[in-house]
C-alpha positions in Angstrom: -1.0 -26.1 -10.8 0.1 -28.7 -13.2 3.2 -27.4 -15.1 3.5 -28.4 -19.1 6.8 -29.3 -20.2 10.7 -30.5 -19.6 11.1 -32.3 -16.4 13.2 -30.7 -13.5 16.4 -32.6 -14.8 16.0 -31.9 -18.3 15.7 -28.1 -17.6 19.1 -26.5 -17.6 20.0 -25.3 -13.8 19.8 -21.6 -12.6 22.3 -19.4 -12.6 23.6 -18.6 -9.4 22.1 -15.5 -8.0 19.3 -14.0 -6.4 15.9 -13.9 -7.5 13.2 -11.9 -6.7 9.6 -13.4 -7.3 6.4 -12.2 -6.4 3.9 -14.4 -4.8 -0.1 -14.6 -4.7 -1.5 -12.1 -2.2 -4.9 -13.9 -2.1 -5.9 -16.4 -5.4 -3.0 -19.1 -5.8 -3.5 -19.1 -9.5 -1.8 -15.3 -9.7 1.5 -17.1 -9.5 2.9 -16.5 -12.7 4.8 -19.9 -14.9 7.7 -18.0 -14.8 8.1 -17.8 -10.8 6.8 -21.4 -10.8 9.8 -22.6 -13.1 12.5 -20.8 -11.4 11.2 -22.0 -7.9 10.9 -25.6 -9.0 15.0 -24.9 -10.2 16.4 -23.0 -7.8 18.6 -24.5 -4.7 16.5 -22.8 -1.8 14.1 -19.8 -1.0 14.7 -16.8 1.6 10.8 -16.1 3.2 9.6 -14.4 6.0 7.2 -17.6 7.3 8.3 -20.5 6.5 4.8 -21.9 7.7 3.7 -19.7 5.0 5.5 -19.9 2.0 5.6 -23.6 2.8 2.2 -24.2 2.0 2.5 -22.1 -1.3 5.4 -24.8 -2.5 3.1 -27.5 -1.3 0.3 -26.3 -3.6 2.8 -26.0 -6.5 4.3 -29.9 -6.0 7.1 -28.4 -4.8 9.6 -29.1 -2.3 13.0 -26.6 -1.2 15.0 -25.5 1.7 13.2 -23.0 3.5 15.4 -19.9 4.9 13.5 -17.7 7.3 14.7 -13.7 6.3 12.3 -11.1 7.7 12.4 -7.9 9.9 14.6 -9.6 12.6 16.9 -10.4 9.7 20.3 -9.2 10.9 23.0 -8.3 9.2 25.1 -11.6 10.0 22.1 -13.4 8.3 22.5 -11.3 5.2 26.2 -12.3 4.8 25.6 -15.7 4.8 22.4 -15.3 2.4 25.3 -13.4 0.0 28.0 -15.8 0.6 25.6 -18.7 -0.6 24.3 -16.6 -3.5 28.0 -16.4 -5.3 27.4 -20.0 -6.2 23.6 -21.2 -5.4 19.9 -20.0 -6.7 18.5 -18.5 -4.0 14.4 -17.2 -4.3 13.5 -14.2 -2.1 9.7 -14.0 -1.2 7.4 -12.3 0.9 4.1 -14.3 2.8 2.6 -12.3 -0.1 2.3 -10.5 -3.3 5.8 -8.5 -4.2 8.8 -8.4 -1.9 10.6 -5.1 -0.9 7.4 -3.7 -0.9 7.0 -2.5 2.5 9.3 -5.3 3.2 12.5 -5.6 4.3 14.7 -7.5 1.5 16.1 -4.1 0.3 19.1 -4.3 2.4 19.5 -7.6 1.0 19.2 -6.2 -2.8 21.5 -3.9 -1.3 24.4 -5.8 -0.5 24.1 -8.5 -2.8 24.5 -5.7 -5.7 27.8 -4.5 -3.8 29.0 -8.2 -3.8 28.4 -8.5 -7.9 25.8 -10.8 -7.0 23.4 -11.4 -10.1 20.1 -9.9 -9.0 16.9 -10.8 -11.0 13.5 -9.8 -10.3 10.0 -11.8 -11.1 7.3 -9.4 -11.5 3.9 -10.5 -10.5 1.0 -9.6 -7.7 1.0 -6.1 -5.3 -1.9 -5.1 -3.5 -1.0 -1.5 -4.1 -1.2 -1.8 -7.4 -4.4 -3.9 -7.6 -6.2 -1.8 -4.9 -5.2 0.9 -7.0 -6.5 0.0 -10.3 -9.9 -1.0 -8.8 -10.2 1.8 -7.2 -11.4 4.1 -9.9 -8.9 7.3 -8.3 -6.7 9.3 -10.5 -3.5 6.6 -11.4 -1.5 8.7 -13.7 0.6 9.6 -10.5 1.0 7.7 -6.8 2.5 8.1 -3.9 2.9 4.3 -2.0 4.1 5.6 1.8 3.5 1.5 3.5 1.3 1.2 6.8 0.2 4.3 8.5 1.6 5.0 11.9 -0.3 3.8 15.0 -0.1 6.2 16.9 -2.2 8.6 16.6 0.0 11.9 17.1 2.7 10.5 14.4 -0.7 8.9 12.0 -1.8 12.5 11.4 1.8 14.1 10.8 2.5 11.5 8.1 -0.8 12.7 6.2 -0.7 16.1 6.8 3.3 15.5 5.3 2.1 13.5 1.9 -0.9 15.9 1.6 1.0 18.0 -1.0 1.8 15.3 -3.2 -0.1 15.4 -6.4 -0.8 12.4 -6.7 -3.5 8.9 -5.1 -2.4 8.3 -1.5 -1.5 4.5 -1.1 -1.2 2.7 2.2 -1.6 -0.5 4.3 -3.3 -0.8 6.9 -5.0 -3.8 9.3 -8.7 -4.4 10.0 -9.0 -3.1 13.9 -6.9 0.0 12.3 -8.5 1.0 9.6 -11.5 3.2 11.2 -9.1 5.2 13.4 -7.2 5.8 10.3 -10.5 6.9 8.2 -11.2 9.1 10.8 -7.5 10.5 10.8 -8.2 11.1 7.3 -11.5 13.0 7.8 -9.9 15.3 9.8 -6.5 16.0 7.9 -7.8 15.9 3.9 -11.4 16.5 4.1 -13.6 16.6 1.2 -10.8 13.9 -0.5 -12.2 10.6 -2.5 -10.7 7.6 -0.7 -11.0 3.9 -1.3 -10.4 1.2 0.9 -9.8 -2.3 -0.9 -9.6 -5.7 1.2 -9.7 -9.1 0.3 -8.0 -8.6 -2.7 -8.5 -11.6 -5.5 -10.4 -13.8 -2.9 -14.2 -14.2 -3.0 -15.2 -12.1 -1.2 -13.2 -9.3 -2.7 -14.5 -5.5 -2.0 -13.3 -1.9 -3.0 -15.7 0.8 -1.2 -15.4 4.2 -2.5 -16.6 7.7 -0.5 -15.8 10.1 1.8 -13.7 9.5 4.8 -16.3 10.0 7.2 -18.8 7.8 5.0 -16.0 4.8 4.8 -15.4 5.1 8.7 -19.7 5.0 9.4 -19.5 1.8 7.1 -16.7 0.1 8.7 -18.0 1.1 12.4 -20.9 -1.0 11.6 -18.9 -3.8 9.4 -15.5 -4.6 11.3 -13.0 -5.6 8.7 -10.5 -8.0 8.9 -7.2 -8.9 7.3 -5.0 -6.1 5.9 -6.0 -3.5 3.7 -5.3 -0.8 1.0 -6.4 2.5 1.7 -5.9 4.9 -1.1 -6.6 8.9 -1.2 -7.4 10.7 -4.2 -5.1 13.8 -4.7 -6.8 17.3 -3.6 -9.5 18.7 -6.3 -8.6 22.2 -7.8 -11.0 24.4 -7.0 -11.7 27.7 -9.0 -13.5 30.2 -6.7 -13.8 33.6 -7.3 -13.8 36.4 -4.0 -17.6 36.6 -5.3 -18.1 33.0 -5.0 -16.3 32.8 -1.5 -18.4 36.1 -0.2 -21.5 33.8 -1.0 -20.5 30.5 0.9 -19.9 32.6 3.9 -22.3 34.6 3.6 -24.7 31.4 3.8 -23.1 30.0 6.5 -22.9 33.5 9.1 -27.0 33.0 8.7 -26.8 30.6 11.1 -23.0 30.2 12.6 -20.5 32.8 14.0 -17.3 33.7 12.0 -15.3 31.4 13.0 -17.1 28.6 12.5 -18.3 29.8 8.9 -15.0 30.6 8.1 -13.9 26.6 9.1 -16.8 25.1 7.2 -16.4 26.8 3.9 -12.5 26.1 4.5 -13.6 22.4 4.4 -15.8 23.0 1.1 -13.3 24.6 -0.9 -9.5 23.8 0.7 -9.3 27.9 0.9 -7.6 29.5 3.6 -9.4 29.1 6.9 -7.7 31.9 9.0 -8.6 34.1 5.1 -11.9 33.5 5.4 -12.4 34.3 8.9 -10.7 37.8 8.0 -13.4 38.1 5.4 -16.6 36.5 7.4 -15.6 39.4 10.1 -15.7 42.3 7.3 -18.7 40.8 6.3 -20.4 40.2 9.7 -19.7 44.5 10.1 -21.5 45.0 6.7 
């Protein structure tokens, strides 16, 4: 990237403080001119992985002291950073995207504000937002909930907990765990629209939408790699009369037991399975 304008020596020095800078999530061209300018004038960069950030700075033609700050950093690391920020301009970046979004930086921001350090946020790429805009799912309300738990029980509990939100749910996921999460969504939130966005801003960018079961079948055949944005549309409101529910139950009772018929209708409509079962028993008696 070639920047036009005054040289570093002609630009005014940055005010001391913490600068939160979003970095590209794939396409390096997505870094903003403002962020490049701040990176060129800062005193140091705090980052998750010095190797990853080093590659970005090299691409931009910059060289800065790189200080590691990640999940393993403790209170002492934060204290030293904040002391430095009273006299120097320090930029906080993540490996990709906007810092603090599923990253550990919020404690650093909390402590910096308590220490009266000036905090400036420089907007840019965010995988959750890019995925949402590609998905075609409702975006007037959304809930970002980070990574789904890796353990099966905890994953189901998290999905059930978030299910009542009248919003599109957004999670980050990894390629190896995607199919398990899709199967969990099918079990916990049947009938909802689901989108999988991957390789965002890269050459082979993909956003695929369907039911959780359909997507699980696809990605079982074509295992994905890398990190993924997994989105679940809100529950659709179903307006249904008792007569409509009876018609569906009668249809299912032709080939299934009352419990099976109730489960199938509950899955199709979102109605309470126990209530449907009681009604199915009444209809079968008649």
